[in-house]
All heavy atoms as atom14 arrays in JSON, in Angstrom:
{
  "sequence": "METFYDIYLGRLGARNTRRVAKNQTTVEVDIWKAKGYRLQAERRVAERLYEIYFITE",
  "atom14_mask": [
    [1, 1, 1, 1, 1, 1, 1, 1, 0, 0, 0, 0, 0, 0],
    [1, 1, 1, 1, 1, 1, 1, 1, 1, 0, 0, 0, 0, 0],
    [1, 1, 1, 1, 1, 1, 1, 0, 0, 0, 0, 0, 0, 0],
    [1, 1, 1, 1, 1, 1, 1, 1, 1, 1, 1, 0, 0, 0],
    [1, 1, 1, 1, 1, 1, 1, 1, 1, 1, 1, 1, 0, 0],
    [1, 1, 1, 1, 1, 1, 1, 1, 0, 0, 0, 0, 0, 0],
    [1, 1, 1, 1, 1, 1, 1, 1, 0, 0, 0, 0, 0, 0],
    [1, 1, 1, 1, 1, 1, 1, 1, 1, 1, 1, 1, 0, 0],
    [1, 1, 1, 1, 1, 1, 1, 1, 0, 0, 0, 0, 0, 0],
    [1, 1, 1, 1, 0, 0, 0, 0, 0, 0, 0, 0, 0, 0],
    [1, 1, 1, 1, 1, 1, 1, 1, 1, 1, 1, 0, 0, 0],
    [1, 1, 1, 1, 1, 1, 1, 1, 0, 0, 0, 0, 0, 0],
    [1, 1, 1, 1, 0, 0, 0, 0, 0, 0, 0, 0, 0, 0],
    [1, 1, 1, 1, 1, 0, 0, 0, 0, 0, 0, 0, 0, 0],
    [1, 1, 1, 1, 1, 1, 1, 1, 1, 1, 1, 0, 0, 0],
    [1, 1, 1, 1, 1, 1, 1, 1, 0, 0, 0, 0, 0, 0],
    [1, 1, 1, 1, 1, 1, 1, 0, 0, 0, 0, 0, 0, 0],
    [1, 1, 1, 1, 1, 1, 1, 1, 1, 1, 1, 0, 0, 0],
    [1, 1, 1, 1, 1, 1, 1, 1, 1, 1, 1, 0, 0, 0],
    [1, 1, 1, 1, 1, 1, 1, 0, 0, 0, 0, 0, 0, 0],
    [1, 1, 1, 1, 1, 0, 0, 0, 0, 0, 0, 0, 0, 0],
    [1, 1, 1, 1, 1, 1, 1, 1, 1, 0, 0, 0, 0, 0],
    [1, 1, 1, 1, 1, 1, 1, 1, 0, 0, 0, 0, 0, 0],
    [1, 1, 1, 1, 1, 1, 1, 1, 1, 0, 0, 0, 0, 0],
    [1, 1, 1, 1, 1, 1, 1, 0, 0, 0, 0, 0, 0, 0],
    [1, 1, 1, 1, 1, 1, 1, 0, 0, 0, 0, 0, 0, 0],
    [1, 1, 1, 1, 1, 1, 1, 0, 0, 0, 0, 0, 0, 0],
    [1, 1, 1, 1, 1, 1, 1, 1, 1, 0, 0, 0, 0, 0],
    [1, 1, 1, 1, 1, 1, 1, 0, 0, 0, 0, 0, 0, 0],
    [1, 1, 1, 1, 1, 1, 1, 1, 0, 0, 0, 0, 0, 0],
    [1, 1, 1, 1, 1, 1, 1, 1, 0, 0, 0, 0, 0, 0],
    [1, 1, 1, 1, 1, 1, 1, 1, 1, 1, 1, 1, 1, 1],
    [1, 1, 1, 1, 1, 1, 1, 1, 1, 0, 0, 0, 0, 0],
    [1, 1, 1, 1, 1, 0, 0, 0, 0, 0, 0, 0, 0, 0],
    [1, 1, 1, 1, 1, 1, 1, 1, 1, 0, 0, 0, 0, 0],
    [1, 1, 1, 1, 0, 0, 0, 0, 0, 0, 0, 0, 0, 0],
    [1, 1, 1, 1, 1, 1, 1, 1, 1, 1, 1, 1, 0, 0],
    [1, 1, 1, 1, 1, 1, 1, 1, 1, 1, 1, 0, 0, 0],
    [1, 1, 1, 1, 1, 1, 1, 1, 0, 0, 0, 0, 0, 0],
    [1, 1, 1, 1, 1, 1, 1, 1, 1, 0, 0, 0, 0, 0],
    [1, 1, 1, 1, 1, 0, 0, 0, 0, 0, 0, 0, 0, 0],
    [1, 1, 1, 1, 1, 1, 1, 1, 1, 0, 0, 0, 0, 0],
    [1, 1, 1, 1, 1, 1, 1, 1, 1, 1, 1, 0, 0, 0],
    [1, 1, 1, 1, 1, 1, 1, 1, 1, 1, 1, 0, 0, 0],
    [1, 1, 1, 1, 1, 1, 1, 0, 0, 0, 0, 0, 0, 0],
    [1, 1, 1, 1, 1, 0, 0, 0, 0, 0, 0, 0, 0, 0],
    [1, 1, 1, 1, 1, 1, 1, 1, 1, 0, 0, 0, 0, 0],
    [1, 1, 1, 1, 1, 1, 1, 1, 1, 1, 1, 0, 0, 0],
    [1, 1, 1, 1, 1, 1, 1, 1, 0, 0, 0, 0, 0, 0],
    [1, 1, 1, 1, 1, 1, 1, 1, 1, 1, 1, 1, 0, 0],
    [1, 1, 1, 1, 1, 1, 1, 1, 1, 0, 0, 0, 0, 0],
    [1, 1, 1, 1, 1, 1, 1, 1, 0, 0, 0, 0, 0, 0],
    [1, 1, 1, 1, 1, 1, 1, 1, 1, 1, 1, 1, 0, 0],
    [1, 1, 1, 1, 1, 1, 1, 1, 1, 1, 1, 0, 0, 0],
    [1, 1, 1, 1, 1, 1, 1, 1, 0, 0, 0, 0, 0, 0],
    [1, 1, 1, 1, 1, 1, 1, 0, 0, 0, 0, 0, 0, 0],
    [1, 1, 1, 1, 1, 1, 1, 1, 1, 0, 0, 0, 0, 0]
  ],
  "atom14_positions": [
    [[111.11, 116.51, 130.82], [112.43, 116.24, 130.31], [112.35, 116.07, 128.79], [111.53, 115.32, 128.29], [113.01, 114.99, 130.96], [114.44, 114.82, 130.59], [115.4, 113.45, 131.26], [114.67, 112.91, 132.72], [0.0, 0.0, 0.0], [0.0, 0.0, 0.0], [0.0, 0.0, 0.0], [0.0, 0.0, 0.0], [0.0, 0.0, 0.0], [0.0, 0.0, 0.0]],
    [[113.17, 116.78, 128.08], [113.17, 116.77, 126.62], [113.84, 115.5, 126.09], [114.85, 115.06, 126.62], [113.93, 118.0, 126.11], [113.88, 118.17, 124.62], [112.55, 118.7, 124.12], [111.92, 119.48, 124.85], [112.17, 118.33, 123.02], [0.0, 0.0, 0.0], [0.0, 0.0, 0.0], [0.0, 0.0, 0.0], [0.0, 0.0, 0.0], [0.0, 0.0, 0.0]],
    [[113.27, 114.95, 125.04], [113.84, 113.79, 124.36], [114.44, 114.25, 123.04], [113.85, 115.07, 122.34], [112.76, 112.74, 124.1], [112.18, 112.36, 125.34], [113.33, 111.51, 123.43], [0.0, 0.0, 0.0], [0.0, 0.0, 0.0], [0.0, 0.0, 0.0], [0.0, 0.0, 0.0], [0.0, 0.0, 0.0], [0.0, 0.0, 0.0], [0.0, 0.0, 0.0]],
    [[115.6, 113.72, 122.69], [116.27, 114.1, 121.46], [116.4, 112.89, 120.54], [116.47, 111.76, 121.0], [117.66, 114.67, 121.76], [117.59, 115.96, 122.53], [117.74, 115.96, 123.9], [117.34, 117.15, 121.88], [117.66, 117.13, 124.62], [117.27, 118.34, 122.6], [117.43, 118.33, 123.96], [0.0, 0.0, 0.0], [0.0, 0.0, 0.0], [0.0, 0.0, 0.0]],
    [[116.46, 113.18, 119.25], [116.48, 112.13, 118.25], [117.59, 112.4, 117.23], [117.78, 113.53, 116.8], [115.15, 112.07, 117.48], [113.96, 111.84, 118.37], [113.27, 112.91, 118.93], [113.52, 110.56, 118.65], [112.17, 112.7, 119.75], [112.42, 110.34, 119.46], [111.76, 111.41, 120.01], [110.68, 111.2, 120.81], [0.0, 0.0, 0.0], [0.0, 0.0, 0.0]],
    [[118.31, 111.35, 116.86], [119.2, 111.39, 115.7], [118.43, 110.73, 114.56], [117.87, 109.64, 114.73], [120.5, 110.62, 115.96], [121.44, 111.36, 116.9], [121.16, 112.53, 117.21], [122.45, 110.77, 117.29], [0.0, 0.0, 0.0], [0.0, 0.0, 0.0], [0.0, 0.0, 0.0], [0.0, 0.0, 0.0], [0.0, 0.0, 0.0], [0.0, 0.0, 0.0]],
    [[118.39, 111.38, 113.42], [117.58, 110.9, 112.3], [118.48, 110.31, 111.22], [119.48, 110.91, 110.82], [116.74, 112.05, 111.72], [115.76, 112.53, 112.79], [115.99, 111.6, 110.47], [114.93, 113.71, 112.38], [0.0, 0.0, 0.0], [0.0, 0.0, 0.0], [0.0, 0.0, 0.0], [0.0, 0.0, 0.0], [0.0, 0.0, 0.0], [0.0, 0.0, 0.0]],
    [[118.11, 109.12, 110.79], [118.83, 108.4, 109.74], [117.89, 108.15, 108.58], [116.69, 107.91, 108.78], [119.33, 107.05, 110.27], [120.38, 107.17, 111.34], [120.05, 107.4, 112.66], [121.72, 107.06, 111.01], [121.01, 107.51, 113.64], [122.71, 107.17, 111.99], [122.34, 107.39, 113.3], [123.3, 107.52, 114.26], [0.0, 0.0, 0.0], [0.0, 0.0, 0.0]],
    [[118.42, 108.18, 107.36], [117.66, 107.8, 106.18], [118.12, 106.42, 105.75], [119.31, 106.21, 105.48], [117.87, 108.79, 105.03], [117.17, 110.13, 105.18], [117.4, 110.98, 103.94], [115.68, 109.95, 105.42], [0.0, 0.0, 0.0], [0.0, 0.0, 0.0], [0.0, 0.0, 0.0], [0.0, 0.0, 0.0], [0.0, 0.0, 0.0], [0.0, 0.0, 0.0]],
    [[117.21, 105.49, 105.71], [117.52, 104.12, 105.35], [117.01, 103.17, 106.42], [116.42, 103.58, 107.41], [0.0, 0.0, 0.0], [0.0, 0.0, 0.0], [0.0, 0.0, 0.0], [0.0, 0.0, 0.0], [0.0, 0.0, 0.0], [0.0, 0.0, 0.0], [0.0, 0.0, 0.0], [0.0, 0.0, 0.0], [0.0, 0.0, 0.0], [0.0, 0.0, 0.0]],
    [[117.25, 101.93, 106.21], [116.77, 100.9, 107.14], [117.79, 100.61, 108.24], [118.99, 100.69, 108.02], [116.44, 99.63, 106.38], [115.34, 99.84, 105.38], [114.81, 98.53, 104.85], [113.74, 98.77, 103.89], [112.47, 98.97, 104.22], [112.12, 98.99, 105.48], [111.57, 99.17, 103.29], [0.0, 0.0, 0.0], [0.0, 0.0, 0.0], [0.0, 0.0, 0.0]],
    [[117.27, 100.26, 109.39], [118.1, 99.89, 110.54], [119.0, 98.72, 110.16], [118.52, 97.7, 109.69], [117.22, 99.52, 111.73], [117.9, 99.05, 113.0], [118.74, 100.17, 113.58], [116.89, 98.59, 114.01], [0.0, 0.0, 0.0], [0.0, 0.0, 0.0], [0.0, 0.0, 0.0], [0.0, 0.0, 0.0], [0.0, 0.0, 0.0], [0.0, 0.0, 0.0]],
    [[120.3, 98.87, 110.3], [121.24, 97.81, 110.0], [121.7, 97.74, 108.56], [122.55, 96.93, 108.23], [0.0, 0.0, 0.0], [0.0, 0.0, 0.0], [0.0, 0.0, 0.0], [0.0, 0.0, 0.0], [0.0, 0.0, 0.0], [0.0, 0.0, 0.0], [0.0, 0.0, 0.0], [0.0, 0.0, 0.0], [0.0, 0.0, 0.0], [0.0, 0.0, 0.0]],
    [[121.15, 98.59, 107.7], [121.56, 98.58, 106.3], [122.92, 99.28, 106.15], [123.24, 100.2, 106.9], [120.52, 99.28, 105.43], [0.0, 0.0, 0.0], [0.0, 0.0, 0.0], [0.0, 0.0, 0.0], [0.0, 0.0, 0.0], [0.0, 0.0, 0.0], [0.0, 0.0, 0.0], [0.0, 0.0, 0.0], [0.0, 0.0, 0.0], [0.0, 0.0, 0.0]],
    [[123.68, 98.86, 105.18], [125.03, 99.38, 105.0], [125.05, 100.83, 104.53], [125.93, 101.58, 104.89], [125.77, 98.5, 104.0], [127.23, 98.8, 103.96], [128.02, 97.87, 103.09], [127.25, 96.84, 102.44], [127.67, 96.13, 101.43], [128.87, 96.35, 100.95], [126.93, 95.19, 100.89], [0.0, 0.0, 0.0], [0.0, 0.0, 0.0], [0.0, 0.0, 0.0]],
    [[124.09, 101.23, 103.72], [124.11, 102.58, 103.14], [123.25, 103.58, 103.92], [122.98, 104.66, 103.43], [123.68, 102.55, 101.68], [122.28, 102.0, 101.52], [121.71, 101.49, 102.46], [121.74, 102.09, 100.32], [0.0, 0.0, 0.0], [0.0, 0.0, 0.0], [0.0, 0.0, 0.0], [0.0, 0.0, 0.0], [0.0, 0.0, 0.0], [0.0, 0.0, 0.0]],
    [[122.84, 103.26, 105.13], [122.07, 104.18, 105.97], [122.99, 105.28, 106.48], [124.09, 105.02, 106.94], [121.44, 103.43, 107.14], [120.55, 102.44, 106.62], [120.68, 104.36, 108.05], [0.0, 0.0, 0.0], [0.0, 0.0, 0.0], [0.0, 0.0, 0.0], [0.0, 0.0, 0.0], [0.0, 0.0, 0.0], [0.0, 0.0, 0.0], [0.0, 0.0, 0.0]],
    [[122.51, 106.53, 106.39], [123.35, 107.64, 106.85], [122.56, 108.57, 107.76], [121.35, 108.74, 107.6], [123.92, 108.41, 105.67], [122.93, 109.14, 104.85], [123.58, 109.75, 103.61], [122.81, 110.83, 103.04], [121.7, 110.69, 102.33], [121.2, 109.5, 102.12], [121.07, 111.73, 101.83], [0.0, 0.0, 0.0], [0.0, 0.0, 0.0], [0.0, 0.0, 0.0]],
    [[123.27, 109.19, 108.72], [122.63, 110.14, 109.63], [122.49, 111.46, 108.9], [123.43, 111.99, 108.33], [123.44, 110.31, 110.9], [122.76, 111.25, 111.89], [123.43, 111.28, 113.21], [124.79, 111.75, 113.07], [125.71, 111.62, 114.01], [125.43, 111.02, 115.13], [126.92, 112.08, 113.82], [0.0, 0.0, 0.0], [0.0, 0.0, 0.0], [0.0, 0.0, 0.0]],
    [[121.29, 112.03, 108.94], [121.03, 113.3, 108.25], [120.73, 114.44, 109.22], [120.79, 115.6, 108.83], [119.87, 113.16, 107.24], [120.27, 112.24, 106.1], [118.61, 112.67, 107.91], [0.0, 0.0, 0.0], [0.0, 0.0, 0.0], [0.0, 0.0, 0.0], [0.0, 0.0, 0.0], [0.0, 0.0, 0.0], [0.0, 0.0, 0.0], [0.0, 0.0, 0.0]],
    [[120.44, 114.12, 110.48], [120.16, 115.17, 111.47], [120.52, 114.63, 112.86], [120.37, 113.45, 113.13], [118.71, 115.59, 111.42], [0.0, 0.0, 0.0], [0.0, 0.0, 0.0], [0.0, 0.0, 0.0], [0.0, 0.0, 0.0], [0.0, 0.0, 0.0], [0.0, 0.0, 0.0], [0.0, 0.0, 0.0], [0.0, 0.0, 0.0], [0.0, 0.0, 0.0]],
    [[120.96, 115.53, 113.71], [121.41, 115.15, 115.04], [120.72, 116.03, 116.09], [120.5, 117.21, 115.86], [122.93, 115.32, 115.12], [123.56, 114.77, 116.34], [125.07, 114.88, 116.24], [125.72, 114.34, 117.49], [127.17, 114.46, 117.45], [0.0, 0.0, 0.0], [0.0, 0.0, 0.0], [0.0, 0.0, 0.0], [0.0, 0.0, 0.0], [0.0, 0.0, 0.0]],
    [[120.36, 115.44, 117.22], [119.75, 116.15, 118.35], [118.49, 116.91, 117.97], [118.32, 118.08, 118.31], [120.76, 117.08, 119.01], [121.88, 116.32, 119.68], [121.69, 115.2, 120.14], [123.05, 116.91, 119.7], [0.0, 0.0, 0.0], [0.0, 0.0, 0.0], [0.0, 0.0, 0.0], [0.0, 0.0, 0.0], [0.0, 0.0, 0.0], [0.0, 0.0, 0.0]],
    [[117.59, 116.25, 117.28], [116.32, 116.86, 116.87], [115.29, 116.69, 117.99], [115.31, 115.71, 118.72], [115.8, 116.18, 115.59], [116.75, 116.27, 114.43], [116.84, 117.66, 113.88], [115.88, 118.18, 113.35], [118.01, 118.26, 114.0], [0.0, 0.0, 0.0], [0.0, 0.0, 0.0], [0.0, 0.0, 0.0], [0.0, 0.0, 0.0], [0.0, 0.0, 0.0]],
    [[114.38, 117.65, 118.09], [113.31, 117.57, 119.08], [112.11, 116.84, 118.47], [112.09, 116.54, 117.28], [112.88, 118.97, 119.54], [112.35, 119.67, 118.41], [114.04, 119.74, 120.14], [0.0, 0.0, 0.0], [0.0, 0.0, 0.0], [0.0, 0.0, 0.0], [0.0, 0.0, 0.0], [0.0, 0.0, 0.0], [0.0, 0.0, 0.0], [0.0, 0.0, 0.0]],
    [[111.09, 116.61, 119.28], [109.88, 115.95, 118.81], [109.2, 116.76, 117.71], [108.71, 116.2, 116.74], [108.92, 115.72, 119.99], [109.61, 115.03, 121.02], [107.71, 114.92, 119.57], [0.0, 0.0, 0.0], [0.0, 0.0, 0.0], [0.0, 0.0, 0.0], [0.0, 0.0, 0.0], [0.0, 0.0, 0.0], [0.0, 0.0, 0.0], [0.0, 0.0, 0.0]],
    [[109.19, 118.06, 117.84], [108.58, 118.93, 116.82], [109.32, 118.8, 115.5], [108.7, 118.7, 114.43], [108.57, 120.4, 117.3], [108.1, 121.33, 116.2], [107.71, 120.55, 118.54], [0.0, 0.0, 0.0], [0.0, 0.0, 0.0], [0.0, 0.0, 0.0], [0.0, 0.0, 0.0], [0.0, 0.0, 0.0], [0.0, 0.0, 0.0], [0.0, 0.0, 0.0]],
    [[110.63, 118.76, 115.55], [111.42, 118.63, 114.32], [111.22, 117.25, 113.68], [111.22, 117.13, 112.45], [112.9, 118.88, 114.62], [113.16, 120.33, 114.99], [114.52, 120.56, 115.61], [115.0, 119.7, 116.38], [115.11, 121.61, 115.31], [0.0, 0.0, 0.0], [0.0, 0.0, 0.0], [0.0, 0.0, 0.0], [0.0, 0.0, 0.0], [0.0, 0.0, 0.0]],
    [[111.01, 116.21, 114.49], [110.71, 114.88, 113.94], [109.37, 114.91, 113.23], [109.21, 114.32, 112.15], [110.74, 113.82, 115.06], [110.18, 112.49, 114.56], [112.14, 113.64, 115.58], [0.0, 0.0, 0.0], [0.0, 0.0, 0.0], [0.0, 0.0, 0.0], [0.0, 0.0, 0.0], [0.0, 0.0, 0.0], [0.0, 0.0, 0.0], [0.0, 0.0, 0.0]],
    [[108.4, 115.61, 113.78], [107.09, 115.73, 113.14], [107.2, 116.44, 111.79], [106.46, 116.12, 110.85], [106.1, 116.47, 114.04], [105.71, 115.64, 115.25], [105.83, 114.4, 115.19], [105.29, 116.24, 116.26], [0.0, 0.0, 0.0], [0.0, 0.0, 0.0], [0.0, 0.0, 0.0], [0.0, 0.0, 0.0], [0.0, 0.0, 0.0], [0.0, 0.0, 0.0]],
    [[108.12, 117.38, 111.67], [108.34, 118.06, 110.39], [108.86, 117.07, 109.36], [108.43, 117.09, 108.2], [109.31, 119.25, 110.58], [108.63, 120.34, 111.41], [109.77, 119.79, 109.23], [109.56, 121.45, 111.85], [0.0, 0.0, 0.0], [0.0, 0.0, 0.0], [0.0, 0.0, 0.0], [0.0, 0.0, 0.0], [0.0, 0.0, 0.0], [0.0, 0.0, 0.0]],
    [[109.77, 116.18, 109.76], [110.26, 115.15, 108.84], [109.11, 114.26, 108.37], [109.03, 113.9, 107.2], [111.33, 114.29, 109.51], [112.67, 114.93, 109.54], [113.17, 115.77, 110.5], [113.7, 114.82, 108.55], [114.43, 116.17, 110.18], [114.79, 115.6, 108.99], [113.8, 114.12, 107.36], [115.96, 115.7, 108.26], [114.98, 114.22, 106.64], [116.03, 114.99, 107.09]],
    [[108.22, 113.89, 109.29], [107.07, 113.06, 108.93], [106.15, 113.8, 107.97], [105.62, 113.22, 107.03], [106.29, 112.65, 110.18], [107.04, 111.67, 111.04], [106.25, 111.34, 112.28], [107.01, 110.41, 113.2], [106.27, 110.15, 114.45], [0.0, 0.0, 0.0], [0.0, 0.0, 0.0], [0.0, 0.0, 0.0], [0.0, 0.0, 0.0], [0.0, 0.0, 0.0]],
    [[105.97, 115.1, 108.17], [105.11, 115.91, 107.3], [105.69, 116.03, 105.89], [104.96, 116.22, 104.92], [104.89, 117.29, 107.91], [0.0, 0.0, 0.0], [0.0, 0.0, 0.0], [0.0, 0.0, 0.0], [0.0, 0.0, 0.0], [0.0, 0.0, 0.0], [0.0, 0.0, 0.0], [0.0, 0.0, 0.0], [0.0, 0.0, 0.0], [0.0, 0.0, 0.0]],
    [[107.01, 115.92, 105.78], [107.66, 115.99, 104.46], [107.44, 114.72, 103.64], [107.79, 114.67, 102.48], [109.17, 116.2, 104.63], [109.53, 117.58, 105.11], [111.05, 117.69, 105.26], [111.47, 119.03, 105.77], [112.94, 119.12, 105.95], [0.0, 0.0, 0.0], [0.0, 0.0, 0.0], [0.0, 0.0, 0.0], [0.0, 0.0, 0.0], [0.0, 0.0, 0.0]],
    [[106.88, 113.68, 104.25], [106.58, 112.46, 103.53], [107.46, 111.27, 103.88], [107.34, 110.22, 103.27], [0.0, 0.0, 0.0], [0.0, 0.0, 0.0], [0.0, 0.0, 0.0], [0.0, 0.0, 0.0], [0.0, 0.0, 0.0], [0.0, 0.0, 0.0], [0.0, 0.0, 0.0], [0.0, 0.0, 0.0], [0.0, 0.0, 0.0], [0.0, 0.0, 0.0]],
    [[108.34, 111.43, 104.84], [109.18, 110.3, 105.25], [108.38, 109.4, 106.18], [107.62, 109.86, 107.02], [110.44, 110.8, 105.97], [111.39, 111.53, 105.06], [111.41, 112.92, 105.02], [112.25, 110.84, 104.23], [112.27, 113.6, 104.18], [113.12, 111.5, 103.38], [113.12, 112.88, 103.36], [113.97, 113.54, 102.52], [0.0, 0.0, 0.0], [0.0, 0.0, 0.0]],
    [[108.57, 108.1, 106.01], [107.83, 107.11, 106.79], [108.76, 106.48, 107.82], [109.89, 106.1, 107.51], [107.27, 106.03, 105.87], [106.32, 105.08, 106.55], [105.54, 104.25, 105.55], [106.37, 103.59, 104.58], [106.73, 102.3, 104.66], [106.33, 101.57, 105.66], [107.5, 101.78, 103.73], [0.0, 0.0, 0.0], [0.0, 0.0, 0.0], [0.0, 0.0, 0.0]],
    [[108.28, 106.36, 109.05], [109.07, 105.79, 110.13], [109.27, 104.3, 109.89], [108.31, 103.56, 109.68], [108.36, 106.01, 111.47], [109.07, 105.51, 112.71], [110.35, 106.3, 112.94], [108.18, 105.62, 113.92], [0.0, 0.0, 0.0], [0.0, 0.0, 0.0], [0.0, 0.0, 0.0], [0.0, 0.0, 0.0], [0.0, 0.0, 0.0], [0.0, 0.0, 0.0]],
    [[110.52, 103.86, 109.9], [110.84, 102.44, 109.7], [111.21, 101.79, 111.03], [110.8, 100.68, 111.29], [111.97, 102.3, 108.68], [112.22, 100.88, 108.22], [113.27, 100.14, 109.03], [114.18, 100.72, 109.58], [113.11, 98.85, 109.12], [0.0, 0.0, 0.0], [0.0, 0.0, 0.0], [0.0, 0.0, 0.0], [0.0, 0.0, 0.0], [0.0, 0.0, 0.0]],
    [[111.95, 102.5, 111.87], [112.36, 101.94, 113.16], [112.74, 103.07, 114.12], [113.1, 104.16, 113.7], [113.54, 101.0, 112.98], [0.0, 0.0, 0.0], [0.0, 0.0, 0.0], [0.0, 0.0, 0.0], [0.0, 0.0, 0.0], [0.0, 0.0, 0.0], [0.0, 0.0, 0.0], [0.0, 0.0, 0.0], [0.0, 0.0, 0.0], [0.0, 0.0, 0.0]],
    [[112.63, 102.76, 115.4], [113.06, 103.69, 116.44], [113.81, 102.88, 117.48], [113.37, 101.81, 117.88], [111.85, 104.37, 117.07], [112.19, 105.37, 118.13], [110.97, 106.12, 118.63], [110.03, 106.31, 117.87], [110.99, 106.51, 119.81], [0.0, 0.0, 0.0], [0.0, 0.0, 0.0], [0.0, 0.0, 0.0], [0.0, 0.0, 0.0], [0.0, 0.0, 0.0]],
    [[114.96, 103.38, 117.89], [115.8, 102.65, 118.84], [116.3, 103.59, 119.92], [116.81, 104.67, 119.62], [116.97, 102.02, 118.09], [117.87, 101.2, 118.96], [118.86, 100.43, 118.14], [119.88, 101.35, 117.62], [121.07, 100.96, 117.23], [121.39, 99.7, 117.25], [121.95, 101.84, 116.8], [0.0, 0.0, 0.0], [0.0, 0.0, 0.0], [0.0, 0.0, 0.0]],
    [[116.17, 103.17, 121.15], [116.66, 103.98, 122.28], [118.14, 103.66, 122.51], [118.52, 102.5, 122.65], [115.86, 103.63, 123.53], [116.23, 104.45, 124.72], [115.37, 104.09, 125.9], [115.77, 104.9, 127.04], [115.18, 104.84, 128.21], [114.17, 104.03, 128.4], [115.6, 105.6, 129.19], [0.0, 0.0, 0.0], [0.0, 0.0, 0.0], [0.0, 0.0, 0.0]],
    [[118.97, 104.7, 122.55], [120.4, 104.51, 122.75], [120.89, 105.07, 124.09], [121.96, 104.72, 124.54], [121.23, 105.1, 121.59], [121.01, 104.32, 120.32], [120.93, 106.56, 121.39], [0.0, 0.0, 0.0], [0.0, 0.0, 0.0], [0.0, 0.0, 0.0], [0.0, 0.0, 0.0], [0.0, 0.0, 0.0], [0.0, 0.0, 0.0], [0.0, 0.0, 0.0]],
    [[120.11, 105.94, 124.69], [120.44, 106.5, 126.01], [119.13, 106.94, 126.66], [118.06, 106.84, 126.05], [121.4, 107.67, 125.88], [0.0, 0.0, 0.0], [0.0, 0.0, 0.0], [0.0, 0.0, 0.0], [0.0, 0.0, 0.0], [0.0, 0.0, 0.0], [0.0, 0.0, 0.0], [0.0, 0.0, 0.0], [0.0, 0.0, 0.0], [0.0, 0.0, 0.0]],
    [[119.22, 107.44, 127.87], [118.01, 107.81, 128.6], [117.17, 108.82, 127.84], [115.95, 108.72, 127.8], [118.38, 108.36, 129.97], [117.18, 108.71, 130.81], [117.57, 109.21, 132.19], [118.68, 108.89, 132.65], [116.77, 109.93, 132.78], [0.0, 0.0, 0.0], [0.0, 0.0, 0.0], [0.0, 0.0, 0.0], [0.0, 0.0, 0.0], [0.0, 0.0, 0.0]],
    [[117.81, 109.8, 127.2], [117.07, 110.86, 126.51], [117.4, 110.93, 125.02], [117.1, 111.91, 124.38], [117.4, 112.2, 127.15], [116.89, 112.29, 128.58], [117.3, 113.56, 129.28], [117.23, 114.72, 128.43], [117.94, 115.82, 128.61], [118.78, 115.89, 129.61], [117.82, 116.84, 127.81], [0.0, 0.0, 0.0], [0.0, 0.0, 0.0], [0.0, 0.0, 0.0]],
    [[118.04, 109.9, 124.48], [118.44, 109.92, 123.08], [117.91, 108.69, 122.35], [118.09, 107.57, 122.82], [119.96, 109.98, 122.95], [120.52, 109.96, 121.53], [120.07, 111.2, 120.75], [122.03, 109.87, 121.56], [0.0, 0.0, 0.0], [0.0, 0.0, 0.0], [0.0, 0.0, 0.0], [0.0, 0.0, 0.0], [0.0, 0.0, 0.0], [0.0, 0.0, 0.0]],
    [[117.27, 108.93, 121.23], [116.75, 107.86, 120.39], [117.31, 108.01, 119.0], [117.65, 109.1, 118.56], [115.22, 107.93, 120.31], [114.51, 107.53, 121.56], [114.38, 108.42, 122.62], [113.96, 106.27, 121.7], [113.72, 108.05, 123.78], [113.3, 105.9, 122.85], [113.19, 106.8, 123.89], [112.53, 106.43, 125.04], [0.0, 0.0, 0.0], [0.0, 0.0, 0.0]],
    [[117.39, 106.9, 118.28], [117.7, 106.92, 116.87], [116.41, 106.6, 116.11], [115.71, 105.68, 116.48], [118.76, 105.88, 116.52], [120.12, 106.18, 117.08], [121.14, 105.12, 116.75], [120.75, 104.01, 116.32], [122.32, 105.38, 116.93], [0.0, 0.0, 0.0], [0.0, 0.0, 0.0], [0.0, 0.0, 0.0], [0.0, 0.0, 0.0], [0.0, 0.0, 0.0]],
    [[116.12, 107.4, 115.09], [114.93, 107.17, 114.28], [115.38, 106.92, 112.85], [116.23, 107.65, 112.32], [113.99, 108.38, 114.33], [113.36, 108.46, 115.71], [112.92, 108.31, 113.26], [112.25, 109.47, 115.83], [0.0, 0.0, 0.0], [0.0, 0.0, 0.0], [0.0, 0.0, 0.0], [0.0, 0.0, 0.0], [0.0, 0.0, 0.0], [0.0, 0.0, 0.0]],
    [[114.81, 105.9, 112.23], [115.15, 105.53, 110.86], [113.93, 105.79, 109.98], [112.86, 105.22, 110.22], [115.57, 104.06, 110.78], [116.85, 103.81, 111.53], [116.87, 103.6, 112.9], [118.06, 103.81, 110.86], [118.05, 103.41, 113.58], [119.26, 103.6, 111.54], [119.24, 103.41, 112.89], [120.41, 103.21, 113.57], [0.0, 0.0, 0.0], [0.0, 0.0, 0.0]],
    [[114.1, 106.68, 109.0], [113.03, 107.0, 108.06], [113.35, 106.4, 106.7], [114.52, 106.27, 106.32], [112.91, 108.52, 107.87], [112.19, 109.22, 109.0], [112.82, 110.22, 109.71], [110.88, 108.91, 109.31], [112.18, 110.88, 110.73], [110.22, 109.58, 110.33], [110.87, 110.57, 111.04], [0.0, 0.0, 0.0], [0.0, 0.0, 0.0], [0.0, 0.0, 0.0]],
    [[112.31, 106.05, 105.98], [112.45, 105.63, 104.58], [111.51, 106.47, 103.74], [110.53, 107.01, 104.24], [112.17, 104.13, 104.4], [110.78, 103.76, 104.92], [113.24, 103.28, 105.06], [110.39, 102.33, 104.67], [0.0, 0.0, 0.0], [0.0, 0.0, 0.0], [0.0, 0.0, 0.0], [0.0, 0.0, 0.0], [0.0, 0.0, 0.0], [0.0, 0.0, 0.0]],
    [[111.84, 106.59, 102.47], [110.96, 107.33, 101.57], [109.95, 106.37, 100.96], [110.19, 105.17, 100.88], [111.78, 108.01, 100.45], [112.51, 107.02, 99.76], [112.71, 109.05, 101.02], [0.0, 0.0, 0.0], [0.0, 0.0, 0.0], [0.0, 0.0, 0.0], [0.0, 0.0, 0.0], [0.0, 0.0, 0.0], [0.0, 0.0, 0.0], [0.0, 0.0, 0.0]],
    [[108.86, 106.89, 100.54], [107.8, 106.07, 99.97], [108.03, 105.79, 98.52], [108.63, 106.46, 97.79], [106.46, 106.76, 100.15], [106.26, 107.15, 101.59], [105.2, 106.38, 102.29], [105.13, 105.16, 102.09], [104.44, 106.97, 103.05], [0.0, 0.0, 0.0], [0.0, 0.0, 0.0], [0.0, 0.0, 0.0], [0.0, 0.0, 0.0], [0.0, 0.0, 0.0]]
  ]
}
C-alpha cells in the first residue's frame, strides 16, 4: 500500500509554514532530502497520508 505525503516548509505549528507539495510519494520525499532540506517533523493525518515539515539549513 502506497503512502503519500504533503510537504510543508517551516516548523510544525509555526504561523508562516506553507504547503509546497501535495500527495508526494516516498521517492519524491527522498528527492527533497537530497536537495538539502532537513526533516523537522512528521505527522500522520490519515491511514495513508502524512504531513512532513522540512526546514532549510
